[in-house]
PQR file of N, CA, C, O and H, with PARSE charges and radii, in Angstrom:
ATOM      1  N   MET A   1       0.880  -1.299   0.005 -0.4000 1.5000
ATOM      2  CA  MET A   1      -0.101  -0.060  -0.117 -0.0000 2.0000
ATOM      3  C   MET A   1       0.908   1.226   0.008  0.5500 1.7000
ATOM      4  O   MET A   1       0.377   2.336  -0.032 -0.5500 1.4000
ATOM      5  N   ARG A   2       2.085   1.161   0.132 -0.4000 1.5000
ATOM      6  CA  ARG A   2       2.978   2.232   0.216 -0.0000 2.0000
ATOM      7  C   ARG A   2       3.219   2.774  -1.332  0.5500 1.7000
ATOM      8  O   ARG A   2       3.582   3.939  -1.491 -0.5500 1.4000
ATOM      9  H   ARG A   2       2.516   0.259   0.165  0.4000 1.0000
ATOM     10  N   TRP A   3       3.035   2.015  -2.318 -0.4000 1.5000
ATOM     11  CA  TRP A   3       3.211   2.520  -3.525 -0.0000 2.0000
ATOM     12  C   TRP A   3       2.096   3.272  -3.963  0.5500 1.7000
ATOM     13  O   TRP A   3       2.213   4.080  -4.884 -0.5500 1.4000
ATOM     14  H   TRP A   3       2.740   1.069  -2.188  0.4000 1.0000
ATOM     15  N   LEU A   4       0.901   3.051  -3.311 -0.4000 1.5000
ATOM     16  CA  LEU A   4      -0.491   3.745  -3.738 -0.0000 2.0000
ATOM     17  C   LEU A   4      -0.348   5.206  -3.088  0.5500 1.7000
ATOM     18  O   LEU A   4      -0.876   6.165  -3.649 -0.5500 1.4000
ATOM     19  H   LEU A   4       0.806   2.394  -2.563  0.4000 1.0000
ATOM     20  N   LYS A   5       0.357   5.356  -1.924 -0.4000 1.5000
ATOM     21  CA  LYS A   5       0.513   6.609  -1.454 -0.0000 2.0000
ATOM     22  C   LYS A   5       1.608   7.412  -2.186  0.5500 1.7000
ATOM     23  O   LYS A   5       1.520   8.639  -2.246 -0.5500 1.4000
ATOM     24  H   LYS A   5       0.786   4.576  -1.468  0.4000 1.0000
ATOM     25  N   ILE A   6       2.662   6.728  -2.759 -0.4000 1.5000
ATOM     26  CA  ILE A   6       3.683   7.581  -3.408 -0.0000 2.0000
ATOM     27  C   ILE A   6       3.017   7.807  -4.677  0.5500 1.7000
ATOM     28  O   ILE A   6       3.202   8.921  -5.168 -0.5500 1.4000
ATOM     29  H   ILE A   6       2.733   5.732  -2.711  0.4000 1.0000
ATOM     30  N   ALA A   7       2.141   6.834  -5.439 -0.4000 1.5000
ATOM     31  CA  ALA A   7       1.470   7.329  -6.541 -0.0000 2.0000
ATOM     32  C   ALA A   7       0.556   8.568  -6.518  0.5500 1.7000
ATOM     33  O   ALA A   7       0.590   9.495  -7.328 -0.5500 1.4000
ATOM     34  H   ALA A   7       1.991   5.929  -5.040  0.4000 1.0000
ATOM     35  N   PHE A   8      -0.193   8.447  -5.554 -0.4000 1.5000
ATOM     36  CA  PHE A   8      -1.093   9.597  -5.031 -0.0000 2.0000
ATOM     37  C   PHE A   8      -0.297  11.057  -4.935  0.5500 1.7000
ATOM     38  O   PHE A   8      -0.721  12.116  -5.398 -0.5500 1.4000
ATOM     39  H   PHE A   8      -0.221   7.695  -4.897  0.4000 1.0000
ATOM     40  N   ASP A   9       0.845  10.879  -4.286 -0.4000 1.5000
ATOM     41  CA  ASP A   9       1.770  12.093  -3.966 -0.0000 2.0000
ATOM     42  C   ASP A   9       2.426  12.750  -5.328  0.5500 1.7000
ATOM     43  O   ASP A   9       2.690  13.929  -5.563 -0.5500 1.4000
ATOM     44  H   ASP A   9       1.189  10.019  -3.909  0.4000 1.0000
ATOM     45  N   GLU A  10       2.589  11.629  -6.105 -0.4000 1.5000
ATOM     46  CA  GLU A  10       2.998  12.067  -7.406 -0.0000 2.0000
ATOM     47  C   GLU A  10       2.122  12.817  -8.314  0.5500 1.7000
ATOM     48  O   GLU A  10       2.440  13.783  -9.008 -0.5500 1.4000
ATOM     49  H   GLU A  10       2.375  10.672  -5.914  0.4000 1.0000
ATOM     50  N   VAL A  11       0.956  12.237  -8.216 -0.4000 1.5000
ATOM     51  CA  VAL A  11      -0.243  12.882  -9.155 -0.0000 2.0000
ATOM     52  C   VAL A  11      -0.610  14.128  -8.542  0.5500 1.7000
ATOM     53  O   VAL A  11      -1.014  14.995  -9.317 -0.5500 1.4000
ATOM     54  H   VAL A  11       0.697  11.453  -7.652  0.4000 1.0000
ATOM     55  N   VAL A  12      -0.555  14.412  -7.290 -0.4000 1.5000
ATOM     56  CA  VAL A  12      -1.256  15.765  -6.568 -0.0000 2.0000
ATOM     57  C   VAL A  12       0.032  16.583  -6.914  0.5500 1.7000
ATOM     58  O   VAL A  12      -0.170  17.757  -7.223 -0.5500 1.4000
ATOM     59  H   VAL A  12      -0.227  13.708  -6.661  0.4000 1.0000
ATOM     60  N   GLY A  13       1.257  16.165  -6.909 -0.4000 1.5000
ATOM     61  CA  GLY A  13       2.305  17.040  -7.002 -0.0000 2.0000
ATOM     62  C   GLY A  13       2.676  17.448  -8.285  0.5500 1.7000
ATOM     63  O   GLY A  13       3.626  18.196  -8.519 -0.5500 1.4000
ATOM     64  H   GLY A  13       1.422  15.211  -6.657  0.4000 1.0000
ATOM     65  N   LEU A  14       1.778  16.856  -9.284 -0.4000 1.5000
ATOM     66  CA  LEU A  14       1.692  17.284 -10.759 -0.0000 2.0000
ATOM     67  C   LEU A  14       0.824  18.667 -11.099  0.5500 1.7000
ATOM     68  O   LEU A  14       1.038  19.467 -12.009 -0.5500 1.4000
ATOM     69  H   LEU A  14       1.007  16.248  -9.094  0.4000 1.0000
ATOM     70  N   PHE A  15      -0.082  18.694 -10.220 -0.4000 1.5000
ATOM     71  CA  PHE A  15      -1.127  19.762 -10.077 -0.0000 2.0000
ATOM     72  C   PHE A  15      -0.981  20.891  -9.132  0.5500 1.7000
ATOM     73  O   PHE A  15      -1.419  22.031  -9.287 -0.5500 1.4000
ATOM     74  H   PHE A  15      -0.255  18.044  -9.481  0.4000 1.0000
ATOM     75  N   ILE A  16      -0.306  20.425  -8.132 -0.4000 1.5000
ATOM     76  CA  ILE A  16      -0.084  21.369  -6.772 -0.0000 2.0000
ATOM     77  C   ILE A  16       1.295  21.242  -6.417  0.5500 1.7000
ATOM     78  O   ILE A  16       1.692  20.316  -5.710 -0.5500 1.4000
ATOM     79  H   ILE A  16       0.051  19.499  -8.006  0.4000 1.0000
ATOM     80  N   ASP A  17       2.169  22.281  -6.954 -0.4000 1.5000
ATOM     81  CA  ASP A  17       3.574  22.190  -6.610 -0.0000 2.0000
ATOM     82  C   ASP A  17       3.802  22.842  -5.276  0.5500 1.7000
ATOM     83  O   ASP A  17       4.679  22.406  -4.530 -0.5500 1.4000
ATOM     84  H   ASP A  17       1.847  23.034  -7.528  0.4000 1.0000
ATOM     85  N   ASP A  18       3.050  23.871  -4.943 -0.4000 1.5000
ATOM     86  CA  ASP A  18       3.080  24.534  -3.729 -0.0000 2.0000
ATOM     87  C   ASP A  18       2.081  24.824  -3.059  0.5500 1.7000
ATOM     88  O   ASP A  18       1.421  25.784  -3.457 -0.5500 1.4000
ATOM     89  H   ASP A  18       2.338  24.225  -5.549  0.4000 1.0000
ATOM     90  N   ALA A  19       1.704  24.213  -2.018 -0.4000 1.5000
ATOM     91  CA  ALA A  19       0.416  24.307  -1.210 -0.0000 2.0000
ATOM     92  C   ALA A  19      -0.097  25.629  -0.782  0.5500 1.7000
ATOM     93  O   ALA A  19      -1.285  25.885  -0.585 -0.5500 1.4000
ATOM     94  H   ALA A  19       2.240  23.434  -1.695  0.4000 1.0000
ATOM     95  N   SER A  20       0.953  26.494  -0.648 -0.4000 1.5000
ATOM     96  CA  SER A  20       0.565  27.912   0.027 -0.0000 2.0000
ATOM     97  C   SER A  20       0.133  28.734  -1.371  0.5500 1.7000
ATOM     98  O   SER A  20      -0.709  29.632  -1.355 -0.5500 1.4000
ATOM     99  H   SER A  20       1.918  26.287  -0.808  0.4000 1.0000
ATOM    100  N   TYR A  21       0.811  28.310  -2.544 -0.4000 1.5000
ATOM    101  CA  TYR A  21       0.478  29.202  -3.656 -0.0000 2.0000
ATOM    102  C   TYR A  21      -1.095  28.648  -4.083  0.5500 1.7000
ATOM    103  O   TYR A  21      -2.028  29.385  -4.402 -0.5500 1.4000
ATOM    104  H   TYR A  21       1.496  27.580  -2.556  0.4000 1.0000
ATOM    105  N   ALA A  22      -1.124  27.443  -4.017 -0.4000 1.5000
ATOM    106  CA  ALA A  22      -2.603  26.834  -4.345 -0.0000 2.0000
ATOM    107  C   ALA A  22      -3.660  27.475  -3.369  0.5500 1.7000
ATOM    108  O   ALA A  22      -4.709  27.957  -3.797 -0.5500 1.4000
ATOM    109  H   ALA A  22      -0.366  26.845  -3.758  0.4000 1.0000
ATOM    110  N   MET A  23      -3.346  27.454  -2.111 -0.4000 1.5000
ATOM    111  CA  MET A  23      -4.202  27.976  -1.140 -0.0000 2.0000
ATOM    112  C   MET A  23      -4.741  29.614  -1.268  0.5500 1.7000
ATOM    113  O   MET A  23      -5.851  30.056  -0.972 -0.5500 1.4000
ATOM    114  H   MET A  23      -2.494  27.062  -1.764  0.4000 1.0000
ATOM    115  N   ALA A  24      -3.558  30.340  -1.813 -0.4000 1.5000
ATOM    116  CA  ALA A  24      -3.628  31.652  -2.031 -0.0000 2.0000
ATOM    117  C   ALA A  24      -4.687  31.751  -3.247  0.5500 1.7000
ATOM    118  O   ALA A  24      -5.599  32.576  -3.186 -0.5500 1.4000
ATOM    119  H   ALA A  24      -2.656  29.981  -2.053  0.4000 1.0000
ATOM    120  N   ILE A  25      -4.568  31.051  -4.141 -0.4000 1.5000
ATOM    121  CA  ILE A  25      -5.377  31.103  -5.453 -0.0000 2.0000
ATOM    122  C   ILE A  25      -6.770  30.693  -5.121  0.5500 1.7000
ATOM    123  O   ILE A  25      -7.751  31.250  -5.614 -0.5500 1.4000
ATOM    124  H   ILE A  25      -3.827  30.381  -4.190  0.4000 1.0000
ATOM    125  N   VAL A  26      -6.831  29.748  -4.310 -0.4000 1.5000
ATOM    126  CA  VAL A  26      -8.543  29.189  -3.752 -0.0000 2.0000
ATOM    127  C   VAL A  26      -8.983  30.271  -2.778  0.5500 1.7000
ATOM    128  O   VAL A  26     -10.198  30.445  -2.683 -0.5500 1.4000
ATOM    129  H   VAL A  26      -6.034  29.296  -3.910  0.4000 1.0000
ATOM    130  N   GLY A  27      -8.221  30.977  -2.087 -0.4000 1.5000
ATOM    131  CA  GLY A  27      -8.681  31.995  -1.145 -0.0000 2.0000
ATOM    132  C   GLY A  27      -9.212  33.275  -2.031  0.5500 1.7000
ATOM    133  O   GLY A  27     -10.239  33.897  -1.761 -0.5500 1.4000
ATOM    134  H   GLY A  27      -7.235  30.836  -2.164  0.4000 1.0000
ATOM    135  N   TRP A  28      -8.441  33.528  -3.003 -0.4000 1.5000
ATOM    136  CA  TRP A  28      -8.836  34.670  -3.881 -0.0000 2.0000
ATOM    137  C   TRP A  28      -9.907  34.410  -4.611  0.5500 1.7000
ATOM    138  O   TRP A  28     -10.605  35.379  -4.907 -0.5500 1.4000
ATOM    139  H   TRP A  28      -7.606  33.023  -3.222  0.4000 1.0000
ATOM    140  N   LEU A  29     -10.236  33.325  -4.995 -0.4000 1.5000
ATOM    141  CA  LEU A  29     -11.482  32.756  -5.901 -0.0000 2.0000
ATOM    142  C   LEU A  29     -12.609  32.922  -4.973  0.5500 1.7000
ATOM    143  O   LEU A  29     -13.692  33.305  -5.416 -0.5500 1.4000
ATOM    144  H   LEU A  29      -9.669  32.538  -4.754  0.4000 1.0000
ATOM    145  N   ALA A  30     -12.424  32.624  -3.523 -0.4000 1.5000
ATOM    146  CA  ALA A  30     -13.592  32.784  -2.556 -0.0000 2.0000
ATOM    147  C   ALA A  30     -13.795  34.168  -2.368  0.5500 1.7000
ATOM    148  O   ALA A  30     -14.946  34.600  -2.312 -0.5500 1.4000
ATOM    149  H   ALA A  30     -11.545  32.313  -3.163  0.4000 1.0000
ATOM    150  N   VAL A  31     -12.772  34.955  -2.257 -0.4000 1.5000
ATOM    151  CA  VAL A  31     -13.105  36.367  -1.983 -0.0000 2.0000
ATOM    152  C   VAL A  31     -13.997  36.895  -3.190  0.5500 1.7000
ATOM    153  O   VAL A  31     -15.095  37.419  -3.006 -0.5500 1.4000
ATOM    154  H   VAL A  31     -11.837  34.604  -2.301  0.4000 1.0000
ATOM    155  N   VAL A  32     -13.443  36.716  -4.398 -0.4000 1.5000
ATOM    156  CA  VAL A  32     -14.204  37.325  -5.647 -0.0000 2.0000
ATOM    157  C   VAL A  32     -15.439  36.685  -5.725  0.5500 1.7000
ATOM    158  O   VAL A  32     -16.368  37.407  -6.088 -0.5500 1.4000
ATOM    159  H   VAL A  32     -12.550  36.290  -4.548  0.4000 1.0000
ATOM    160  N   ALA A  33     -15.744  35.286  -5.431 -0.4000 1.5000
ATOM    161  CA  ALA A  33     -17.034  34.774  -5.475 -0.0000 2.0000
ATOM    162  C   ALA A  33     -17.934  35.600  -4.512  0.5500 1.7000
ATOM    163  O   ALA A  33     -19.037  36.031  -4.848 -0.5500 1.4000
ATOM    164  H   ALA A  33     -14.990  34.699  -5.136  0.4000 1.0000
ATOM    165  N   ALA A  34     -17.343  35.794  -3.220 -0.4000 1.5000
ATOM    166  CA  ALA A  34     -18.277  36.286  -2.165 -0.0000 2.0000
ATOM    167  C   ALA A  34     -18.651  37.787  -2.582  0.5500 1.7000
ATOM    168  O   ALA A  34     -19.712  38.330  -2.276 -0.5500 1.4000
ATOM    169  H   ALA A  34     -16.447  35.444  -2.947  0.4000 1.0000
ATOM    170  N   LEU A  35     -17.632  38.370  -3.319 -0.4000 1.5000
ATOM    171  CA  LEU A  35     -17.979  39.669  -3.779 -0.0000 2.0000
ATOM    172  C   LEU A  35     -18.994  39.699  -4.885  0.5500 1.7000
ATOM    173  O   LEU A  35     -19.659  40.734  -4.907 -0.5500 1.4000
ATOM    174  H   LEU A  35     -16.769  37.929  -3.567  0.4000 1.0000
ATOM    175  N   GLY A  36     -19.269  38.812  -5.805 -0.4000 1.5000
ATOM    176  CA  GLY A  36     -20.020  38.673  -6.736 -0.0000 2.0000
ATOM    177  C   GLY A  36     -21.556  38.181  -6.143  0.5500 1.7000
ATOM    178  O   GLY A  36     -22.601  38.529  -6.692 -0.5500 1.4000
ATOM    179  H   GLY A  36     -18.729  37.971  -5.787  0.4000 1.0000
ATOM    180  N   PHE A  37     -21.510  37.439  -5.104 -0.4000 1.5000
ATOM    181  CA  PHE A  37     -22.773  37.096  -4.425 -0.0000 2.0000
ATOM    182  C   PHE A  37     -23.389  38.137  -3.545  0.5500 1.7000
ATOM    183  O   PHE A  37     -24.594  38.185  -3.300 -0.5500 1.4000
ATOM    184  H   PHE A  37     -20.660  37.156  -4.658  0.4000 1.0000
ATOM    185  N   GLY A  38     -22.478  38.978  -3.080 -0.4000 1.5000
ATOM    186  CA  GLY A  38     -22.793  39.859  -1.934 -0.0000 2.0000
ATOM    187  C   GLY A  38     -23.075  41.285  -2.522  0.5500 1.7000
ATOM    188  O   GLY A  38     -23.919  41.979  -1.955 -0.5500 1.4000
ATOM    189  H   GLY A  38     -21.499  38.938  -3.279  0.4000 1.0000
ATOM    190  N   PHE A  39     -22.390  41.782  -3.671 -0.4000 1.5000
ATOM    191  CA  PHE A  39     -22.753  42.957  -4.198 -0.0000 2.0000
ATOM    192  C   PHE A  39     -22.992  42.853  -5.625  0.5500 1.7000
ATOM    193  O   PHE A  39     -22.128  42.406  -6.379 -0.5500 1.4000
ATOM    194  H   PHE A  39     -21.704  41.218  -4.132  0.4000 1.0000
ATOM    195  N   ALA A  40     -24.228  43.281  -6.061 -0.4000 1.5000
ATOM    196  CA  ALA A  40     -24.748  43.161  -7.447 -0.0000 2.0000
ATOM    197  C   ALA A  40     -23.966  44.190  -8.285  0.5500 1.7000
ATOM    198  O   ALA A  40     -23.684  43.987  -9.466 -0.5500 1.4000
ATOM    199  H   ALA A  40     -24.930  43.644  -5.448  0.4000 1.0000
ATOM    200  N   SER A  41     -23.624  45.334  -7.591 -0.4000 1.5000
ATOM    201  CA  SER A  41     -23.235  46.214  -8.336 -0.0000 2.0000
ATOM    202  C   SER A  41     -21.753  46.251  -8.826  0.5500 1.7000
ATOM    203  O   SER A  41     -21.346  47.048  -9.671 -0.5500 1.4000
ATOM    204  H   SER A  41     -23.854  45.499  -6.632  0.4000 1.0000
ATOM    205  N   VAL A  42     -21.008  45.324  -8.219 -0.4000 1.5000
ATOM    206  CA  VAL A  42     -19.571  45.038  -8.507 -0.0000 2.0000
ATOM    207  C   VAL A  42     -19.539  43.873  -9.686  0.5500 1.7000
ATOM    208  O   VAL A  42     -18.441  43.523 -10.119 -0.5500 1.4000
ATOM    209  H   VAL A  42     -21.339  44.676  -7.532  0.4000 1.0000
ATOM    210  N   ARG A  43     -20.593  43.355 -10.131 -0.4000 1.5000
ATOM    211  CA  ARG A  43     -20.490  42.191 -10.910 -0.0000 2.0000
ATOM    212  C   ARG A  43     -19.490  42.442 -12.159  0.5500 1.7000
ATOM    213  O   ARG A  43     -18.623  41.669 -12.568 -0.5500 1.4000
ATOM    214  H   ARG A  43     -21.485  43.638  -9.779  0.4000 1.0000
ATOM    215  N   SER A  44     -19.841  43.757 -12.674 -0.4000 1.5000
ATOM    216  CA  SER A  44     -19.176  44.018 -13.973 -0.0000 2.0000
ATOM    217  C   SER A  44     -17.538  44.174 -13.802  0.5500 1.7000
ATOM    218  O   SER A  44     -16.735  44.154 -14.735 -0.5500 1.4000
ATOM    219  H   SER A  44     -20.544  44.385 -12.342  0.4000 1.0000
ATOM    220  N   TRP A  45     -17.261  44.314 -12.575 -0.4000 1.5000
ATOM    221  CA  TRP A  45     -15.602  44.463 -12.129 -0.0000 2.0000
ATOM    222  C   TRP A  45     -15.109  43.207 -11.890  0.5500 1.7000
ATOM    223  O   TRP A  45     -13.881  43.179 -11.808 -0.5500 1.4000
ATOM    224  H   TRP A  45     -17.913  44.330 -11.817  0.4000 1.0000
ATOM    225  N   LEU A  46     -15.775  41.971 -11.727 -0.4000 1.5000
ATOM    226  CA  LEU A  46     -15.414  40.876 -11.288 -0.0000 2.0000
ATOM    227  C   LEU A  46     -14.020  40.359 -12.100  0.5500 1.7000
ATOM    228  O   LEU A  46     -12.917  40.129 -11.604 -0.5500 1.4000
ATOM    229  H   LEU A  46     -16.773  41.994 -11.793  0.4000 1.0000
ATOM    230  N   GLY A  47     -14.362  40.273 -13.245 -0.4000 1.5000
ATOM    231  CA  GLY A  47     -13.151  39.898 -14.018 -0.0000 2.0000
ATOM    232  C   GLY A  47     -11.934  40.553 -14.105  0.5500 1.7000
ATOM    233  O   GLY A  47     -10.897  39.891 -14.154 -0.5500 1.4000
ATOM    234  H   GLY A  47     -15.258  40.460 -13.647  0.4000 1.0000
ATOM    235  N   PRO A  48     -11.915  41.804 -14.132 -0.5600 1.5000
ATOM    236  CA  PRO A  48     -10.636  42.513 -13.864  0.2800 2.0000
ATOM    237  C   PRO A  48     -10.013  42.251 -12.522  0.5500 1.7000
ATOM    238  O   PRO A  48      -8.803  42.070 -12.389 -0.5500 1.4000
ATOM    239  N   VAL A  49     -10.973  42.235 -11.423 -0.4000 1.5000
ATOM    240  CA  VAL A  49     -10.451  42.135 -10.082 -0.0000 2.0000
ATOM    241  C   VAL A  49      -9.960  40.780  -9.956  0.5500 1.7000
ATOM    242  O   VAL A  49      -8.930  40.653  -9.293 -0.5500 1.4000
ATOM    243  H   VAL A  49     -11.956  42.382 -11.531  0.4000 1.0000
ATOM    244  N   LEU A  50     -10.494  39.715 -10.468 -0.4000 1.5000
ATOM    245  CA  LEU A  50     -10.049  38.215 -10.420 -0.0000 2.0000
ATOM    246  C   LEU A  50      -8.766  38.247 -11.208  0.5500 1.7000
ATOM    247  O   LEU A  50      -7.831  37.631 -10.695 -0.5500 1.4000
ATOM    248  H   LEU A  50     -11.330  39.818 -11.007  0.4000 1.0000
ATOM    249  N   PHE A  51      -8.560  38.804 -12.271 -0.4000 1.5000
ATOM    250  CA  PHE A  51      -7.448  38.856 -13.072 -0.0000 2.0000
ATOM    251  C   PHE A  51      -6.226  39.537 -12.343  0.5500 1.7000
ATOM    252  O   PHE A  51      -5.064  39.177 -12.531 -0.5500 1.4000
ATOM    253  H   PHE A  51      -9.319  39.305 -12.687  0.4000 1.0000
ATOM    254  N   SER A  52      -6.589  40.517 -11.525 -0.4000 1.5000
ATOM    255  CA  SER A  52      -5.650  41.568 -10.991 -0.0000 2.0000
ATOM    256  C   SER A  52      -5.047  40.847  -9.925  0.5500 1.7000
ATOM    257  O   SER A  52      -3.824  40.855  -9.784 -0.5500 1.4000
ATOM    258  H   SER A  52      -7.533  40.809 -11.373  0.4000 1.0000
ATOM    259  N   GLY A  53      -5.950  40.104  -9.015 -0.4000 1.5000
ATOM    260  CA  GLY A  53      -5.612  39.351  -7.819 -0.0000 2.0000
ATOM    261  C   GLY A  53      -4.670  37.990  -8.153  0.5500 1.7000
ATOM    262  O   GLY A  53      -3.725  37.597  -7.469 -0.5500 1.4000
ATOM    263  H   GLY A  53      -6.943  40.098  -9.130  0.4000 1.0000
ATOM    264  N   LEU A  54      -5.150  37.422  -9.301 -0.4000 1.5000
ATOM    265  CA  LEU A  54      -4.263  36.248  -9.652 -0.0000 2.0000
ATOM    266  C   LEU A  54      -2.975  36.621 -10.148  0.5500 1.7000
ATOM    267  O   LEU A  54      -2.068  35.811  -9.957 -0.5500 1.4000
ATOM    268  H   LEU A  54      -5.918  37.741  -9.857  0.4000 1.0000
ATOM    269  N   ALA A  55      -2.628  38.028 -10.939 -0.4000 1.5000
ATOM    270  CA  ALA A  55      -1.444  38.242 -11.402 -0.0000 2.0000
ATOM    271  C   ALA A  55      -0.689  38.674 -10.192  0.5500 1.7000
ATOM    272  O   ALA A  55       0.520  38.451 -10.122 -0.5500 1.4000
ATOM    273  H   ALA A  55      -3.365  38.687 -11.094  0.4000 1.0000
ATOM    274  N   VAL A  56      -1.363  39.309  -9.192 -0.4000 1.5000
ATOM    275  CA  VAL A  56      -0.431  39.645  -8.007 -0.0000 2.0000
ATOM    276  C   VAL A  56       0.109  38.384  -7.183  0.5500 1.7000
ATOM    277  O   VAL A  56       1.210  38.289  -6.639 -0.5500 1.4000
ATOM    278  H   VAL A  56      -2.345  39.490  -9.249  0.4000 1.0000
ATOM    279  N   ILE A  57      -0.940  37.423  -7.217 -0.4000 1.5000
ATOM    280  CA  ILE A  57      -0.253  36.159  -6.501 -0.0000 2.0000
ATOM    281  C   ILE A  57       0.640  35.578  -7.205  0.5500 1.7000
ATOM    282  O   ILE A  57       1.549  35.018  -6.593 -0.5500 1.4000
ATOM    283  H   ILE A  57      -1.834  37.500  -7.658  0.4000 1.0000
ATOM    284  N   LEU A  58       0.635  35.552  -8.535 -0.4000 1.5000
ATOM    285  CA  LEU A  58       1.625  35.005  -9.500 -0.0000 2.0000
ATOM    286  C   LEU A  58       3.131  35.623  -9.370  0.5500 1.7000
ATOM    287  O   LEU A  58       4.186  34.993  -9.301 -0.5500 1.4000
ATOM    288  H   LEU A  58      -0.104  36.007  -9.033  0.4000 1.0000
ATOM    289  N   ALA A  59       2.917  37.116  -9.357 -0.4000 1.5000
ATOM    290  CA  ALA A  59       4.028  37.671  -9.290 -0.0000 2.0000
ATOM    291  C   ALA A  59       4.723  37.663  -7.878  0.5500 1.7000
ATOM    292  O   ALA A  59       5.945  37.794  -7.822 -0.5500 1.4000
ATOM    293  H   ALA A  59       2.059  37.627  -9.414  0.4000 1.0000
ATOM    294  N   ALA A  60       4.044  37.526  -6.848 -0.4000 1.5000
ATOM    295  CA  ALA A  60       4.632  37.364  -5.525 -0.0000 2.0000
ATOM    296  C   ALA A  60       5.273  35.954  -5.438  0.5500 1.7000
ATOM    297  O   ALA A  60       6.375  35.677  -4.964 -0.5500 1.4000
ATOM    298  H   ALA A  60       3.050  37.419  -6.894  0.4000 1.0000
ATOM    299  N   GLY A  61       4.432  35.188  -5.947 -0.4000 1.5000
ATOM    300  CA  GLY A  61       5.065  33.731  -5.858 -0.0000 2.0000
ATOM    301  C   GLY A  61       6.321  33.446  -6.812  0.5500 1.7000
ATOM    302  O   GLY A  61       7.125  32.585  -6.454 -0.5500 1.4000
ATOM    303  H   GLY A  61       3.537  35.413  -6.332  0.4000 1.0000
ATOM    304  N   ALA A  62       6.501  34.081  -7.912 -0.4000 1.5000
ATOM    305  CA  ALA A  62       7.554  33.967  -8.460 -0.0000 2.0000
ATOM    306  C   ALA A  62       8.825  34.895  -7.862  0.5500 1.7000
ATOM    307  O   ALA A  62      10.014  34.586  -7.949 -0.5500 1.4000
ATOM    308  H   ALA A  62       5.848  34.781  -8.203  0.4000 1.0000
ATOM    309  N   ALA A  63       8.350  35.951  -7.315 -0.4000 1.5000
ATOM    310  CA  ALA A  63       9.633  36.682  -6.597 -0.0000 2.0000
ATOM    311  C   ALA A  63      10.172  35.809  -5.400  0.5500 1.7000
ATOM    312  O   ALA A  63      11.361  35.702  -5.101 -0.5500 1.4000
ATOM    313  H   ALA A  63       7.385  36.201  -7.245  0.4000 1.0000
ATOM    314  N   TRP A  64       9.028  35.155  -4.711 -0.4000 1.5000
ATOM    315  CA  TRP A  64       9.454  34.323  -3.593 -0.0000 2.0000
ATOM    316  C   TRP A  64      10.216  33.272  -3.882  0.5500 1.7000
ATOM    317  O   TRP A  64      11.159  32.921  -3.174 -0.5500 1.4000
ATOM    318  H   TRP A  64       8.062  35.242  -4.954  0.4000 1.0000
ATOM    319  N   ARG A  65       9.828  32.643  -5.043 -0.4000 1.5000
ATOM    320  CA  ARG A  65      10.621  31.485  -5.501 -0.0000 2.0000
ATOM    321  C   ARG A  65      12.115  31.951  -6.012  0.5500 1.7000
ATOM    322  O   ARG A  65      13.098  31.266  -5.730 -0.5500 1.4000
ATOM    323  H   ARG A  65       9.062  32.928  -5.619  0.4000 1.0000
ATOM    324  N   ALA A  66      12.210  33.053  -6.713 -0.4000 1.5000
ATOM    325  CA  ALA A  66      13.617  33.691  -7.328 -0.0000 2.0000
ATOM    326  C   ALA A  66      14.381  33.823  -6.032  0.5500 1.7000
ATOM    327  O   ALA A  66      15.524  33.375  -5.937 -0.5500 1.4000
ATOM    328  H   ALA A  66      11.411  33.609  -6.942  0.4000 1.0000
ATOM    329  N   ARG A  67      13.722  34.477  -4.955 -0.4000 1.5000
ATOM    330  CA  ARG A  67      14.702  34.837  -3.757 -0.0000 2.0000
ATOM    331  C   ARG A  67      15.079  33.344  -3.196  0.5500 1.7000
ATOM    332  O   ARG A  67      16.250  33.086  -2.918 -0.5500 1.4000
ATOM    333  H   ARG A  67      12.793  34.841  -5.032  0.4000 1.0000
ATOM    334  N   ARG A  68      14.173  32.498  -3.060 -0.4000 1.5000
ATOM    335  CA  ARG A  68      14.558  31.377  -2.309 -0.0000 2.0000
ATOM    336  C   ARG A  68      15.635  30.414  -3.153  0.5500 1.7000
ATOM    337  O   ARG A  68      16.355  29.581  -2.602 -0.5500 1.4000
ATOM    338  H   ARG A  68      13.222  32.708  -3.286  0.4000 1.0000
ATOM    339  N   GLY A  69      15.617  30.648  -4.419 -0.4000 1.5000
ATOM    340  CA  GLY A  69      16.635  29.822  -5.134 -0.0000 2.0000
ATOM    341  C   GLY A  69      16.123  28.683  -5.658  0.5500 1.7000
ATOM    342  O   GLY A  69      16.851  27.905  -6.275 -0.5500 1.4000
ATOM    343  H   GLY A  69      15.032  31.325  -4.867  0.4000 1.0000
TER
END
């Protein structure tokens, strides 16, 4: 059964390289979804807000990874 855990970890590792990065993305998606459900007036801005937040998360993750080596 050890091989099953190793295989599972490898498959998950293909999609989630860094858990904190994945959690930041899921958290941002939750914030944007809450804004969409909570405020009808901001729905036209959800696309740019989602993109901007994901771009910031990507840039921060890349900068952190570059400093880390």
